[in-house]
C-alpha positions in Angstrom: 25.9 7.8 52.2 29.5 7.0 52.7 30.3 4.8 55.7 31.9 6.7 58.5 34.5 4.0 59.2 35.9 4.5 55.6 36.1 8.3 56.3 38.1 7.8 59.5 40.5 5.3 57.9 41.1 7.8 55.0 42.0 10.4 57.7 44.5 8.0 59.2 43.3 8.7 62.8 43.6 5.6 64.9 42.0 5.6 68.4 41.8 2.9 71.0 39.3 0.9 69.1 41.4 1.0 66.0 44.4 -0.3 68.0 42.2 -3.1 69.4 41.1 -3.9 65.8 44.7 -4.1 64.7 45.5 -6.5 67.5 42.5 -8.6 66.6 43.8 -8.7 63.0 47.2 -10.0 64.2 45.5 -12.7 66.3 42.9 -13.7 63.8 42.6 -17.5 63.3 44.3 -19.2 60.4 41.1 -21.0 59.4 39.3 -19.1 56.7 35.9 -20.1 57.8 36.4 -18.7 61.4 37.6 -15.4 60.0 34.5 -15.1 57.8 32.3 -15.8 60.8 33.9 -13.0 62.8 33.4 -10.6 59.8 29.7 -11.7 59.7 29.3 -11.1 63.4 30.7 -7.6 63.1 28.4 -6.9 60.1 25.4 -8.2 62.1 26.3 -6.0 65.1 26.6 -2.9 62.9 23.2 -3.7 61.3 21.6 -4.1 64.7 23.0 -0.8 65.9 21.8 0.9 62.7 18.3 -0.4 63.3 18.2 1.5 66.6 18.3 4.8 64.9 15.4 6.2 63.0 17.7 8.7 61.1 20.8 7.5 59.3 22.4 10.8 60.2 22.3 9.9 63.9 23.9 6.5 63.2 26.7 8.1 61.3 27.4 10.7 64.0 27.2 8.0 66.8 29.7 5.8 64.9 32.1 8.7 64.5 31.7 9.7 68.2 32.8 6.3 69.2 36.0 6.9 67.3 36.4 10.3 68.9 35.8 9.1 72.5 37.2 5.6 72.3 34.0 4.0 73.4 32.8 0.8 72.0 30.0 0.9 69.4 27.6 -1.2 71.4 23.8 -1.3 71.2 23.6 0.1 74.8 25.7 3.1 74.0 23.7 3.6 70.8 20.4 3.6 72.8 21.9 6.1 75.2 23.0 8.3 72.4 19.6 8.1 70.7 18.0 9.2 74.1 20.3 12.2 74.3 19.4 13.1 70.7 15.7 12.8 71.3 15.9 14.9 74.4 17.4 17.8 72.5 15.5 17.5 69.2 11.9 17.6 68.2 10.9 15.2 65.5 10.8 16.6 62.0 12.2 19.9 63.3 14.4 22.1 61.1 16.5 23.0 64.2 19.1 20.3 64.8 20.6 20.4 68.4 23.8 18.5 69.1 25.1 20.5 72.0 27.0 18.8 74.8 27.3 15.4 73.1 31.1 15.1 73.2 31.4 15.3 69.5 34.9 15.5 68.1 36.6 16.1 64.8 35.4 12.8 63.2 31.8 13.4 64.4 31.7 16.9 62.8 33.1 15.4 59.5 30.4 12.8 59.6 27.7 15.4 60.3 29.0 17.7 57.5 28.8 14.9 55.0 25.4 13.8 56.1 23.9 17.4 56.0 24.9 18.1 52.4 21.8 19.2 50.6 19.6 19.0 53.7 17.0 21.7 54.4 17.8 22.3 58.1 17.6 26.0 59.1 19.3 26.0 62.5 22.3 24.0 63.9 23.6 24.0 67.5 27.0 22.3 68.1 27.7 24.1 71.4 29.9 22.5 74.1 31.6 19.9 72.0 35.3 19.4 71.0 35.3 20.6 67.4 38.6 22.6 67.9 40.5 24.2 65.0 41.0 20.7 63.4 37.2 20.4 62.8 36.6 23.8 61.3 37.1 22.5 57.8 33.9 20.5 58.4 32.2 23.5 59.6 33.3 25.1 56.4 31.6 22.3 54.5 28.4 22.7 56.4 28.3 26.5 55.8 28.8 26.0 52.0 26.5 23.0 51.5 23.5 24.1 53.6 21.2 27.2 54.1 21.3 27.4 57.8 20.4 30.8 59.3 21.5 29.9 62.9 24.9 28.3 63.8 26.0 27.9 67.4 29.7 26.6 67.9 30.1 28.2 71.4 32.5 26.4 73.8 34.4 24.2 71.2 38.0 25.1 71.9 38.3 27.2 68.7 41.1 29.7 68.3 41.6 32.6 65.9 43.2 30.2 63.4 40.1 28.1 63.3 37.9 31.1 62.7 40.2 32.3 59.9 39.7 28.9 58.3 36.0 29.7 57.7 36.2 33.5 57.4 35.8 33.8 53.6 32.9 31.3 53.6 31.2 33.3 56.4 31.7 36.6 54.4 30.2 35.1 51.2 27.3 33.4 52.9 23.9 35.1 52.4 21.8 32.8 54.6 23.4 32.9 58.1 21.8 35.5 60.4 22.9 34.3 63.8 26.4 33.2 64.7 27.4 32.2 68.3 31.1 31.6 69.0 30.8 32.5 72.6 30.6 30.3 75.7 28.1 27.9 77.3 27.6 28.6 81.0 29.2 25.9 83.1 31.2 24.3 80.2 34.8 23.3 80.8 35.6 24.1 77.2 35.9 27.6 75.9 36.8 29.3 72.6 39.7 31.7 72.6 39.7 33.8 69.4 42.1 36.5 70.8 43.2 39.5 68.7 43.5 37.3 65.6 39.9 36.3 66.0 38.9 39.9 66.6 40.5 40.9 63.3 38.6 38.1 61.5 35.3 39.2 63.1 36.0 42.8 62.1 36.5 41.7 58.5 33.3 39.7 58.7 31.3 42.7 60.0 32.7 45.0 57.3 32.1 42.6 54.3 29.0 40.5 55.3 25.7 42.5 55.4 23.5 39.5 56.1 24.4 38.6 59.7 22.0 40.0 62.3 23.2 38.5 65.7 26.8 37.8 66.8 27.9 36.3 70.1 31.6 36.5 71.2 31.3 36.0 74.9 34.5 35.0 76.8 37.0 34.9 73.8 40.0 36.8 75.3 39.6 39.7 72.7 41.2 42.3 75.0 41.1 46.1 74.6 42.8 46.0 71.2 40.2 43.5 69.9 37.5 45.8 71.2 38.9 48.7 69.2 38.9 46.6 66.0 35.3 45.5 66.6 34.2 49.1 67.2 35.7 50.3 63.9 34.1 47.4 62.0 30.7 47.8 63.8 30.5 51.4 62.5 30.5 50.1 59.0 27.7 47.6 59.5 24.2 48.7 60.1 22.6 45.3 59.6 23.8 43.6 62.9 21.1 43.9 65.6 22.5 41.7 68.4 26.1 42.0 69.6 27.4 40.2 72.7 31.0 40.6 73.9 30.8 39.9 77.6 33.7 38.6 79.6 36.4 39.6 77.1 38.6 41.9 79.3 37.8 44.8 77.0 38.2 47.4 79.7 37.0 51.0 79.0 39.5 51.4 76.1 38.0 48.6 74.2 34.4 49.1 75.1 34.1 52.8 74.2 34.7 52.3 70.4 32.0 49.5 70.5 29.5 51.7 72.4 30.1 54.7 69.9 29.2 52.4 67.0 26.1 50.8 68.5 23.4 53.2 67.5 21.8 50.6 65.3 21.9 47.7 67.8 18.9 46.2 69.5 20.9 44.1 72.0 24.3 45.0 73.5 26.0 42.9 76.1 29.2 44.3 77.7 29.1 42.3 80.9 32.2 41.3 82.9 34.6 43.6 81.0 36.2 45.6 83.8 34.5 48.7 82.6 35.1 51.9 84.6 32.9 55.0 85.2 34.5 56.6 82.1 32.3 54.6 79.8 29.3 56.4 81.3 29.7 59.3 78.9 29.6 57.1 75.8 26.7 55.1 77.2 24.7 58.2 78.0 25.2 59.4 74.4 24.2 56.0 73.0 21.0 56.0 75.1 20.1 59.6 74.0 20.7 58.9 70.3 19.6 55.3 69.6 16.2 54.5 68.1 16.8 50.7 68.3 18.4 49.6 71.5 16.1 47.4 73.6 18.4 45.4 75.8 21.6 46.6 77.6 23.6 44.3 79.7 26.4 45.9 81.9 26.6 43.5 84.8 29.7 42.9 86.9 31.6 46.0 85.8 32.7 49.0 87.9 30.5 51.8 86.8 30.2 53.2 90.3 28.1 56.2 91.2 29.8 58.5 88.5 29.1 56.1 85.7 25.5 55.5 86.8 24.9 59.3 87.0 25.9 59.6 83.3 23.9 56.6 82.3 20.9 58.0 84.0 21.1 61.3 82.0 20.9 59.3 78.8 18.1 57.1 80.1 16.0 60.1 80.8 15.8 60.9 77.0 15.5 57.2 75.9 12.1 55.7 74.9 13.3 52.3 73.4 15.1 50.4 76.1 13.2 47.4 77.5 15.9 45.7 79.7 18.7 47.3 81.7 21.0 45.0 83.7 23.5 46.8 85.9 24.1 44.0 88.4 27.3 44.1 90.4 28.5 47.7 89.6 28.7 49.1 93.1 26.4 51.9 92.4 25.3 52.3 96.1 22.5 54.5 97.3 23.6 57.6 95.3 23.6 55.7 92.1 20.1 54.3 92.8 18.9 57.9 93.4 20.2 59.0 90.0 18.7 55.9 88.4 15.3 56.6 90.1 15.2 60.1 88.8 15.8 58.9 85.3 13.1 56.2 85.6 10.2 58.7 86.5 7.5 58.2 83.9 9.5 55.7 81.8 7.0 53.7 79.7 9.4 51.5 77.7 11.6 49.7 80.4 10.1 46.3 81.2 12.9 44.7 83.1 15.4 46.1 85.7 18.3 44.3 87.5 20.1 46.3 90.2 21.3 43.3 92.3 24.6 43.2 94.1 25.1 47.0 94.1 25.4 47.7 97.9 22.1 49.5 97.8 20.7 50.4 101.2 17.3 51.7 102.4 17.8 55.2 100.9 18.6 54.0 97.4 15.8 51.4 97.4 13.3 53.9 98.7 14.1 56.2 95.8 13.5 53.3 93.3 10.3 52.3 95.0 8.8 55.7 94.8 9.1 55.8 91.0 8.1 52.2 90.2 4.4 53.0 90.0 5.2 55.5 87.3 6.9 53.0 85.1 5.9 49.8 83.2 8.6 47.6 84.8 7.3 44.0 85.1 10.5 42.2 86.2 12.4 43.8 89.2 15.5 42.1 90.5 17.3 43.6 93.6 18.9 40.7 95.3 22.1 40.8 97.4 21.5 44.3 98.7 21.0 45.7 102.2 17.3 46.4 102.1 15.8 45.4 105.5 12.2 45.0 106.6 11.3 48.7 106.4 12.1 48.8 102.7 10.1 45.6 102.1 7.2 47.3 103.8 7.4 50.2 101.4 7.5 47.8 98.5 4.5 46.0 99.9 2.6 49.3 100.1 3.4 49.8 96.4 2.0 46.4 95.5 -1.2 47.1 97.6 -1.9 50.6 96.2 -5.0 50.0 94.1 -5.3 53.7 93.2 -1.9 53.7 91.6 -1.1 50.1 90.7 2.4 49.0 89.6 3.1 46.7 86.6 5.4 44.4 88.7 4.9 40.7 87.8 8.1 39.2 89.0 10.5 40.3 91.8 13.6 38.9 93.4 14.8 40.0 96.9 17.1 37.0 97.7 19.9 37.6 100.1 18.6 41.0 101.2 18.7 40.4 105.1 15.0 40.2 105.3 13.2 39.0 108.5 9.8 37.7 109.5 8.3 41.3 109.7 9.2 42.2 106.1 7.8 38.9 104.8 4.4 39.5 106.7 4.2 42.9 105.1 4.7 41.4 101.7 2.4 38.5 101.9 -0.4 40.7 103.2 0.1 43.0 100.2 -0.1 40.2 97.6 -2.7 37.9 99.1 -5.3 39.4 96.8 -3.0 40.6 94.1 -3.7 39.2 90.6 -0.6 40.6 88.9 2.3 39.1 90.7 3.2 35.7 89.4 6.7 35.0 90.5 8.3 35.7 93.9 11.8 34.9 94.9 13.0 35.5 98.5 15.8 32.9 98.8 18.5 33.1 101.4 16.9 35.5 104.0 16.1 35.1 107.7 12.5 34.0 107.6 11.8 31.7 110.6 9.3 28.9 111.3 7.4 31.3 113.6 5.4 32.7 110.7 4.8 29.5 108.8 1.1 29.3 109.7 0.4 32.9 108.8 2.5 32.5 105.6 0.6 29.4 104.5 -2.8 30.9 105.4 -2.1 34.1 103.5 -0.6 32.5 100.5 -3.5 30.1 100.3 -5.7 33.1 99.4 -3.7 34.0 96.4 -4.4 32.3 93.1 -2.0 34.1 90.8 1.4 33.1 92.3 2.8 30.2 90.2 6.5 30.5 91.4 7.2 31.0 95.1 10.9 30.5 96.1 11.7 30.5 99.8 14.6 28.1 99.9 17.6 28.7 102.2 15.6 30.3 104.9 14.7 29.0 108.4 11.5 27.5 107.2 10.7 23.8 107.7 10.6 21.4 104.8 6.9 20.8 105.5 6.2 24.5 105.0 8.3 24.7 101.8 6.5 21.6 100.5 3.0 23.2 101.2 4.2 26.4 99.6 5.1 24.5 96.5 1.7 22.8 96.5 0.1 26.2 96.6 2.1 27.3 93.5 1.1 24.1 91.8 -2.5 24.6 92.7 -2.4 28.1 91.3 -0.9 26.7 88.1 -3.8 24.3 87.8 -6.3 27.0 88.5 -4.8 29.2 85.8 -4.7 26.2 83.4 -8.4 25.5 84.2 -9.3 29.1 83.6 -7.4 29.0 80.4 -10.1 26.9 78.5 -12.7 29.6 79.2 -10.3 32.2 78.0 -9.4 30.0 75.1 -13.1 29.6 74.2 -13.5 33.4 74.3 -10.4 33.7 72.3 -11.6 30.9 69.8 -14.9 32.8 69.3 -13.0 36.1 68.9 -10.6 34.4 66.5 -13.5 32.8 64.5 -15.1 36.1 64.1 -11.8 37.6 63.1 -11.3 34.6 60.9 -14.6 35.3 59.2 -13.6 38.8 58.8 -10.2 37.8 57.5 -11.9 35.4 55.0 -14.1 38.2 53.7 -11.1 40.4 53.5 -9.1 37.7 51.9 -11.9 37.0 49.4 -12.1 40.7 48.7 -8.4 40.8 48.4 -8.4 37.9 46.0 -11.1 39.6 44.0 -9.0 42.7 43.9 -5.9 40.7 43.1 -7.8 39.0 40.2 -8.9 42.4 39.0 -5.3 43.7 39.4 -4.1 40.7 37.5 -6.7 41.3 34.8 -5.7 45.0 34.7 -2.1 44.0 34.6 -2.8 41.5 31.8 -4.7 44.1 29.9 -2.0 46.7 30.6 0.6 44.2 29.4 -1.5 43.6 26.2 -1.8 47.3 25.7 1.9 47.8 26.3 2.6 45.0 23.8 0.3 46.6 21.3 1.8 50.0 21.9 5.2 48.4 21.6 4.2 46.7 18.3 2.6 49.8 17.1 5.6 51.8 18.0 7.8 49.4 16.2 5.5 49.6 13.1 5.5 53.4 13.3 9.2 53.3 13.7 9.6 51.2 10.6 7.2 53.4 8.7 9.0 56.5 9.9 12.3 54.9 8.9 10.9 54.0 5.5 9.5 57.6 5.1 12.8 59.0 6.2 14.6 56.9 3.7 12.1 57.9 0.9 12.3 61.5 1.9 16.1 61.4 1.8 15.9 59.7 -1.6 13.4 62.4 -2.8 15.6 65.2 -1.4 18.5 63.7 -3.3 16.3 63.5 -6.5 15.2 67.1 -5.9 18.7 68.3 -5.4 19.7 66.5 -8.6 16.7 68.0 -10.5 17.4 71.4 -9.0 21.0 71.1 -10.2 19.8 69.9 -13.6 17.1 72.8 -13.7 19.8 75.3 -12.7 22.0 74.0 -15.4 19.2 74.0 -18.0 18.3 77.5 -16.8 21.8 78.6 -17.4 21.7 76.9 -20.8 18.3 78.4 -21.6 19.6 81.9 -20.6 22.7 81.4 -22.7 20.5 80.2 -25.7 18.0 82.9 -25.0 20.8 85.5 -25.2 22.1 84.0 -28.3 18.7 83.8 -29.9 18.0 87.4 -28.8 21.3 88.4 -30.4 20.3 86.5 -33.6 16.8 87.9 -33.5 18.2 91.4 -33.2 20.6 90.7 -36.0 17.8 89.3 -38.1 15.5 92.2 -37.3 18.3 94.6 -38.3 18.8 92.6 -41.5 15.0 92.5 -42.0 14.7 96.2 -41.4 17.6 96.9 -43.8 16.1 94.6 -46.4 12.6 96.1 -45.8 14.2 99.5 -46.1 15.8 98.4 -49.3 12.5 97.0 -50.5 10.8 100.3 -49.8 13.6 102.1 -51.5 13.2 99.7 -54.4 9.5 100.2 -54.5 10.0 104.0 -54.4 12.6 103.5 -57.1 10.2 101.3 -59.1 7.5 103.9 -58.9 9.9 106.6 -59.9 11.1 104.3 -62.7 7.5 103.7 -63.8 6.9 107.3 -63.9 10.1 107.8 -65.7 9.1 104.9 -68.0 5.8 106.3 -68.7 7.6 109.5 -69.5 10.2 107.8 -71.5 7.5 105.8 -73.3 6.1 108.9 -74.4 9.3 110.5 -75.1 11.8 107.7 -75.8 10.2 104.4 -77.0 13.6 103.0 -77.4 14.3 103.5 -73.8 11.1 101.8 -72.9 12.5 98.5 -73.8 15.6 99.2 -71.8 13.5 100.3 -68.9 11.3 97.2 -69.1 14.3 95.2 -69.0 15.5 97.1 -66.0 12.0 96.7 -64.5 12.1 93.0 -65.0 15.5 92.8 -63.4 14.2 94.8 -60.5 11.2 92.5 -60.1 13.4 89.5 -60.1 15.5 91.1 -57.5 12.5 92.1 -55.5 11.1 88.5 -55.6 14.5 87.3 -54.5 14.4 89.7 -51.6 10.9 88.6 -50.6 11.9 85.0 -50.6 14.8 85.9 -48.3 12.5 87.9 -46.2 10.0 85.0 -46.0 12.9 82.6 -45.0 14.0 85.0 -42.3 10.4 85.3 -41.0 10.1 81.6 -40.8 13.4 81.2 -38.9 12.2 84.0 -36.5 8.9 82.1 -35.9 10.8 78.9 -35.2 13.1 80.7 -32.7 10.0 82.1 -31.0 8.4 78.7 -30.8 11.6 77.2 -29.3 11.9 80.0 -26.7 8.3 79.4 -25.7 8.9 75.7 -25.3 12.0 76.3 -23.2 10.0 78.7 -21.0 7.3 76.0 -20.5 10.0 73.3 -19.7 11.5 75.7 -17.1 8.2 76.3 -15.4 
């Protein structure tokens, strides 16, 4: 790891210690041996300081902080720094807490270098002095780690500083919680302003990983609120959104409220909201399916705004916490709120402190508490009086219709001894109430004995706060002992409960083991089936490939055969045409030969007839004319020769006809 002193020298930031070092260099002894000894002493001192820290990261941050604050890097300061670190951090934890350690720019640079490649999941740097100059180191941390939680509240960061890391925040897919708000009681604060609001709007629009964003006390203003409202409407992944103490006014808060249907936590405290936001809040409470916590403290909702909120609360079944402290709702607002709370089974915590509520308003609330599941009820700094506390006591002691109240706070409510007596009598056997806060009232030492005697019977109260009353220190000490005793009793009862829980958990564990075994068997079967399925799919795939190849080959063969068939059909058609032509020619020749044959045959017949006639005439002539016989014989001989010649021609024609018939038959067979 690179030494921090080298980092700081590279930055060129000289603090008081650097100046002192320069002076030492100017005054260094001329003797070379003395100078080497001084360097060795410094190295030994650094080594001894390094040995104090178990983690090299802590040593680097400590060295850098000394440069930031101008303190000397002594072993005493190192031990104090180590104690501060150990108070804040659990060993081997993935949550690194460096809040309120006076870390400056150099410290953050050293931390960013040391954290590169680390596996931390959460990092808190709240209430330090990072400023805009240290945001490049925050940029390095964001890019080189996988943190899901980053707290840089109260670090004097402006909109320019946030803009420095904006693109990195947008691209980051690990960060889920970002706090750029304020730490209560810190003298440092961030001030993002309208520029920061624009950057946050871009972050909300483009980043879909972030789930929680805190922007408390950042001077956003009404215009910043409008920007955030527009951006919030385009992001349904954000679940927690805190923008308290930003001077939003109603104009800036209404766009945020209208875009908050997907939120689980919304904090709009200390923003000078008027009653005109009541309509938007009412619509939000009616339509939301997610909102669990709504903080509206220290605004100016008044009676009108409370009336509208109450109308929305009647139809809401998700809200678990409602804080409307310091909104001047008065008795009328309390009555509206009480009507809305009748039968509410979701609300667990209600804070109506500092609202100028009197007996009438508190009575309305008390009458409906038993119908709700409210466990934490805070109503301090109102004008209640003893009679109202008596009514609340009746609520706690009503066994037929018990309330769910576990914690209540009636501090600064002008309560007297009578009211306290009512209350302690109601809770002396109550096993539900665990926290009671009655600070800054008018309880006197006249009831100390009864108070201690009654409280002594209760074994469930573990937090009893009666400070700033007229009770003696002795009484307060004894009350504290009672609460400590009750804690011990509860802790002693815990082992028995734990044993029961252990037995139950063992039984459940056995069941889970059986279920896990069965699940593993099923998983194995599923894996086998998946494997078999995969093999089948592979076989099907291979078979399909083979079939495709065969089909392709067959298609090619079919195409080739089709081409051959087409060629043969063309050849056959051509041959048919030739055969038809030849057949026509042969038929013509045959007809011609038949005609010639018939003519020759006719001539032959005629010659035969002529021969017969001639024979008859010859016979007649032989008888009558011997001389003519010789002539006739000669003629007969000539006629025979001619007849033989005709017969030969006829035979030749007959042979040619037979050949033609044979050729025709061969052609017909070739055609078929």
